[in-house]
N, C-alpha and C positions, 0 to 999 in steps of 0.2 A: 578755097574757103567756101563753106556751105552758106547758101543763101536760103534761110528757112521759109521765106514767103514762097520762092519758086518750088522748094521741096514739098511744101504743103499742097500747092496747086497740082503738082504731079501726082501726089498721093490721092487727092480727090478725083483726079482724072482717071486713075487706075482703079480705085475703089468703086467708083460709080460706072466705069466702063464708058466714059464720054470721050469725045474728040476734043482736042486742044482749043478749038475755036469757041467752045462754050464756057471757057474759063479765062478770066481776065485778072490781072494783078493791079491793085491800087484803087483807091476811092476816086469817084468821079461822079458829080451829080448828073451828068448827061444820061446816066442809066435810069433816072427816076421814072421815065415813061416806058421802060423795057417790059414788053409783054411776052417775048419769047424766052426760052430757056437760056439763062445766063447765070454764072457763078462768079462772084468777085472775091478775091482773097487779099487780105491786107493785115499788117501788123498794127497793133493798137497802142502798145506802150513800149517804153525802153525795156531792153532785156536785162534780167538780173543774173548776175554771175553767181552760180551756187557753189562751185568748187573749182580749184585748179590743181592739176597734178603735173609733176615734172619727172622726166625720166631721161637717163643718159645711156647711150649705147656706144661703148668704146671698143667693141670687139672687131677684128679683122680690119683695122684701120678705118672704120666707118666714121666714128667720132661725130655723133649726132645727138642732139638734145631735142626731145619732144615735149612741147608744153600743150596740154590739153586742158581746155576750159569748158566746164559744163554750164550751160546757160538755160534759163527758163524765160520764155516770152509769152505774151498774150496776143492772139490773133483773132480776126473776125472773118467769117465766111458768110457772104450775102447770097441768098438764093432768090432769083428772079423767075418769073414764069406766069403763064396765064392760069386763070381760075385757082385750082387747088394744087397745080404742079409745083409752085414754089414751096408751099408747105409740105408737100409730100416728099420732095427732094431733101428738104432740111431734116425731116424726121427719119427718112431712110438713111441719110448719111449719119445722123446721130446714133442710130442703132447699129449700123454695119460696122462702125469703127471698133466694136467689141468682137468682131468676128476673127477667125484664124487667118484669113487672107489679109485682113487689115493689119494684123501683127507682123505678118510677113512683109507687107508693103512698108511698114514703118522701119523695119530693119534695112530694107532695100534703099529707102530715100534718106536714112540717117536721122530720123526724127522720132520722138516719142510723144504720142498724143495722150493727154490726160483727160479727165472727166470734163464734159461740157459745162461751162459756167452758166450760160443763159441761152434760151432760144426765144427770140422776140419777134412779134409780128409788127414790123415797122410801118405797114400800111395803117394799122389800127393806131399805132402810137402817134404817127404824123397826122392822122386824120384825112388822108388822101384816099380816093376810091378808084383811081385809074390804073393802078398797078399792084401786083402782089410782090411782097419783099419780106423774106424771113432772114433774120441774122442770128448766127451762132457765134458765141464767143468760146474760144478754145485756149487752154494753156498748153504750150508745146515745149518740150525740152529737146535740145540738140547740143552737139559738141563742136567747138571750134578748135582745130589742131594746127599747130605750127611746128614745123621740123626745121631746126637750125643746125648748120655745120659749125661745129666748135673744135677747138684744138686742146688737146690734152697736154698737161705739163709732164714731161718725162723726167726732168731733173730741174730742181729749184736752184737757181743761182742768186746769191746775195752779194751786195756790195755795202760795206759799212763806211760811212763817212764819219771821221773823227775830227772834232774841232779841238785843237790844242791851244 
């Protein structure tokens, strides 16, 4: 099963050309004093199931049912860094996600990234002056697929109970 937070982190890693050590998953206030490059990825709200499709493959004795659920979730990406680096990374990411390589990476990682909802300067919002932190909120679509082994009925057999 796909983990959209991990897939988003891999997408950001590949899109920005960073090493994995610069990307972390999950919120934690211990990063509030972060002055070096760091990107935190987390989910923001419960996912919304948009549609469900079911298909059955009974050929060649396979007998499998596939249930595919299309889901939409909201995620945050926090960019930390010194001076203007956090801001620069946030806006570079925000614009690069419209590139051809970004679309290829979305297919590779099994996610669809929609328009950026917000870009917030959290340093200014929180009134703190000792670190840079920009937060981007994204809507991301992904699929959850389950494949089940099922048995096909070759011949229906009925028994009738008669009460006299």
